[in-house]
N, C-alpha and C positions, 0 to 999 in steps of 0.2 A: 664298319671297318674295325678290325681288331687292333687293340692297343698293344704296341710292342714294348719290350723291356727298355729299349733305347729311349723311346718317347717318354715312358714313365720316369726313367732316370733323369731326363732333361727337366721334367716338371718338378721332381723332388729337388733338383739342384737349384731351380729358380726360387722355390720356397725357402731353401736353406740360406741362399745368398741374402734374400730380403730380411729374414729373421736375424742373421748374424750382423748385417750392416746396421739395422735399426737398434738392435740390443746393445751393440758395442758403442754406438753413438749416443743413445738416449736412455740408457738404463737408469740413470739418476732422475729422469723426468717421468718415469712410469708412475701412474697414480696408484694409490692404495685401494684395496689390498694388492700388493705387488705381484705375488705369484698367480693369483686368480686372473688379474689383468693380462699377465704375460701368457699364461696358458690359453686364455680366450683368444688373444691376438694370433698366436701360432696356429691354433685350431681353425680359426676363420680363414687365414691365409691358405692352409692346407685344404680346407673344404672348397674354397673358391677355385683353387688349382685343380682339384679333383673334378669339379663340375665342368670346368673348361676342357679338361682332357676328355671327359665323357662326351661333351658336345662335339668336339673335333672328331672323335671316333665315330659318332653316330652320323653326323652330317657330312663329314669330309672337309678337308682344308680347301678344296677348290670351289666350294659352294659359296653362295651369298651369305649363308649363315655364319661364315667365318668372321666377317666384319662385326656382325651382331654379337657373337660370342666374345670376341676380343673387347668390344666396347662394354658389354655387360659385366665381364669379369673386372675390367678396369674400374668401372663405377663402384662395384662392390668393394674392391680393395681401397678405394678412396676414403671410405667411411671408417675403416678400422683404426687408424692412428688416433682419431679424435676421441674414441672410447678408451684409449689406453694412455696417451701422452698428455702431459700438463702444458698444452699449448692451445692457442685459440683455433677456431675452425679453419680460417684461411691458411694458417701455418700448417695445420695437419693435412689439409688438402694438397698443399704444395709438396710436403714430404711424400705423400702417396704418389703424386704425379711423377716426381723425380725417380722414385724407386721403380715404378712401372715402366718408365721411359728407359731406364738402364737395363732392365730385364729384356725388354723388346729389342734394344740395340745389340745386346749380346747375341740374341737369336738371329738378328739381321746380319751382323758381321760374321757369325759362324757359318751361315748359309753361303755368303759370298766367298768366304775363305775356302769352304769345301768345294765350291764351284771352280775356283781358280786352280785348285790342286787336281781335281778329278775331271774337270771340263763338263760336268753334268750335275744335276741334283736329282734325288729320287723322285719317282713319279708321284709318290704319296709321302707327305711329310712324316707320317707315322713311321716310315722306314728310314728316316734320317738318322745317321749314327750319332751317338752321344759324344764321341771324343772331340769334335770341333767345338761344341758348346763348352765342354769341360776345359779345353785349352784356352778359349777366349775368356772364359770366366776367371781362370787362374791368372791370366795376364792382366786383366782389367780390374780385378778385385782390389789390389793395393791402391789403385788410383781412385776408385769410387769410395773406398774407405777414407782416403785422404780428403776427398772432395766433401764428404759429409762432416768429418771431424774438424777440418780447418776452415771451411767456408759456410756450409749450411748451418751447423750448430752455432757458431758465433753470431751469424746473422739472425737466427731465430731468437737467441737469448737477449740480444741487445735491442731488438726492434719490435717487440710484441705490442707496444702501444701505438704503433703507426697504423693509420687507416689504409695504407698501401696494401696491406695483406688482404683486404677485401677483394682486390683485383689481381694480385700477384700470382695466385694459384691458377689463374686462367691460362697462363703461358704453358706450363706442363700439361694442363688439361687439353688444350687445343693441339699440342704436339702429339698427345696420345690419340686424339681423334684423327688427325692427319695420318698417323702411322697406320691405324686400323683401316682407314678407307683407301689409302694409296700404297704406302711402302710395303706393308705385309702381303697384300694380295699379289703385287707385282714381283716381289723378290723372294717369295717362298713357294710359288706355284710354277711347276715346270712348263705348263702350257703358255704362261705369260712372261716367263723370265726374259728380260730384255737383251741379254748377251753381254759380251765383254766391252762393247763400246760404251755402255752405260754403267759399268761396274764401279765407277768412282762415286756414283750418286749416294749409295749407303754411307760411305765414309764421310762425304760432304754433309749428309744429314746429321750424323753423329756430332761432327765438329760444330756445325751451326747451332744445333739445339743446345748443346752444353755450353757453347760460348754465350748464347743468350741467357742461360741460367746464371753464368758467372757474372755477366754484366748486371743482371737484375739484382743479384745478391749483393754485389759491391755497391750498387746504388742504394739499397736498403740500409746497409751498414753506414754509408755516408749520410743518409737522411737521419739515422738514429744519432750519430755523432753530432750532427749539426743541431738537432733538437735538444740534446743534452747539454751541449755547449751554451745554447741560448738559455737553458734553465740555470746553468751555473752563473752566467752573466746576470740573470735576474736575481739570484741569491746574493751575488756580489753587490748589486745595487741596493738590495735590502740591508746588507751589512753596513754599507756606507751611510745610508740614511739613518740606520739605527745608531751607529757610532756618533753621527752628528747630533742626534737628539740626546744621546748620552752625555756628550760634551756640554751641550747646553744645560742639561740637568745638573751636571757637576758644577758648572759655572754658577748657576743659580744657588746651588747648595753652599758653595764656598762664600758667595756674597752674603747669603743669609747668616752663615756662621760668623763672618766678620762683623756684621751688624749686631748680632747677638752679643759678641764680645764687647763691642763698643758700648752697648746699652747696659751691660752687666753692672758696671760701676754705679750707674744711676739707680738700678734696681736695688743694689746692696745698700746704698745710702738711704733709699726710701724705706727699706725693711728695717734698717738700723733705727731710723726715727720712730717707726711704729713700735719696735721692741722697747725703746726707751720709755715710750708712753704706756707700755704694757697693753697696747691695743691689739690683742691677739685675734680678735675677729677681723679687724682691718688687715692684719697680716695674711690671714686665711683668704680673704677676698682678693687681696693684691696678688698672692701666689696663684690663685685660680685664674685670674685674668691673664697673668703671664703664661701659664701653661696653655691656655686656650689659644694664645697667639703663636705658639711654637708650631712650626711646620711638621706635620705628622707624616709627611711623605717619606718613604724610605730613601736611603742614599743611592739606591740603584745597584747595589752589590748583592747578588744572589748566590753566585757560585765561586767568585774570585777569578773566573775566566773572563777577560774583557770582551771577547767576541760573543760569548754566550750571554753575558749580562747585557750587552748592548741590544741583542735581538729580543731578549725577554722584556727588557725595559721599554723598548720601542713598541712592541705589541701590547704591553700592559697599558701604556699611555694611550694608545689608539683605542683600546677597549674601554678604558675609563671615560674617555670622551664620548663614547657611544652608550654609556650606562651599562656596560657589560661587566658582570662580576668575574673577577679573576682570582685564581688561587695558585700560588707558586710554592712548591716544596722541593728543595734540593739538598741532598745529603751526599757529599763527596769529600772525604778527608784529604785526598790527594788530587793531583791534576787528572783530568779525564784521560782514560786509557785509549781513546781514539783521537785521531788528528782533528785540529780545530776546524779545518775546512769541511771535514766529513760530518762533524756534529752540527755545524752550521747549516749544511744541506738538509739534515734531518729536521732540526728545529725550525729553520726558516720555512720549509714547506709545511710542516705540521701546524705551526703557529699561524701561518697565513691562511691555511684551510680552516682552522678553528675560528679565527677572527672573522673571516668572510662568511662562514656559516652562521655565526651568531648575529652578524650584521644584517643578514638576510632574514633572520628569524622573525616571524610575524605573530607568534603567540608564545605565551609562557615567559619565563625569566631567562634570558640568555646568559650563558656562563661558559668559561672554559678553564680547565685545570691542567697544570703541568707538574708532573712528578718525575724527578730524576734521582736515582739512587745508585751509588757505586760501592761495591764491596770487592776488594782485591782487584782482579782483572775483569770483573763482570760489571757491565753497565746496563741498567734498566731505565728505559724512557717510556713514560706514559703521558699521552696527551688526550684529554677527553673534553668533548664539548656538546652542548645542547644542539639539537637539530630539528628543524621542521621543514617538511617538503619531501621531494622525491630524491632518493639516493640513486645516482647513476652507476650502472654496472655494465660491463661488457665481458662476455665469456667468463662470468664469475668473478671478475676483477673490479674493485671499486675504482671509479674515476673521480678525480678532483674537479669541482665545478669552477674552473678558472676561465680565463679568456680562451676562446675557441682554438687559437693556434698553440695553446699549451695544454690541451686536454690530456690528462692522464700522465703527463711527464713527471709532475711533482711526486706523486706517490710511487711511480716507477723508480725515480731517483732514490727515494727513501729506502725502498726494498733492495735496490742495488747496493747501497752503502751497507745495509744490514747484512746482506749475504757476503759482502767483502770481509766482514769481521766474523764470519761463521755464525752469524746471528739468526734469530728466529723472529720474523714479523708476524703480528696478529692484528687483523683489522675486523672490528665488530660494529654492528649497528642493530639496535633493538627496537627501532621505531621512534625513539625520542633522543637517544644518546649515541653519538658516534665516538668510538674509542680506538686508538691506535697504541698498541703495546709492542715494544721492541726489546729484545734481549740480545746484547752484543758482547762478544768476547774480545778482549784487548789483543789477543794473539791472532792477528789478521791472517788471511790466506797468503 
């Protein structure tokens, strides 16, 4: 069967819509090298469309090969976003399924619309005019663009750590299978077209499928918010515990200082007596004994920020109880350029991860280091810890080894806060040392 210009125009239009929608929505999520990835994606979409057109032309749309071609092209399209976009596999499969579903729905509604106007459809779909498809595409494009930018993109960005994506992609996948096996053969073939009494079915199909997508995406956003709220509550509990420990430390420090002042008079009298006797060796021994009794612990002030000092002091005390070596270096002339709750989310998660990793360490000398440096409006945070064991990763993303119901949320929260301040997160592991470096800009988004 000969490929007509109208059918070729329809195929090109589908590719154009897919590319424009995906590019406008996800251009900042395209992996590097940017242009090579983009050209590859466009070329693959075009090649798959060309193969599909050739298959339809050779076998005919009324044959059983139609379902196979539709499914085969859909499966091929499903794989493209994963090679281009910086999302996990489940999310990319979901994107592909939605795009394919939209393109199929445009063809379906265009066919029904043409039937309602002309009271027939061409005997061969190759002869189907392009104008109904162009019209339906033009009408629906703003809505699908809004659907991607206002619902799909926010859902993808906030819920990447959820295990629900392992199954969420099955919804559009199964919708595509049902379309290929039932909707397309029935409503695009003149020999099986059901007539006006069933003309509502395609519209109902579109409404039901996209309603299901909306409900699913809203559910994923809700799950993400609930998980992150739980993480924030966990950090709040940490802060409360840390501040309680800090208060106890300050109370002990104050009591020790008061006692030292009370004992100072007696020490001075004793030293005066030794000096009058010119017993310099005795003075030296007495001073050495006094110095050895002085509490060498720090006052618990590291940065001057009470919330930050409480967290650092809390984990330092826990680490010392476990014989974990701790190094703290903070250089900040002024107050931190990011909000207290944000820096506590960062430090709370990173310090907890570092402490737990050192506590689980079975070989070597466990340690963790915290370095914070602020210059102007730029804040640099580095947390490094020794590590032994297997590092958990999912789709190239490190997962924190916390309680199962909080897997991955901690590091995800750290990255979210970093991006909130136009920052750059860097997570490294060389087999023995786990290191998280964050560069944050005080001028937040």
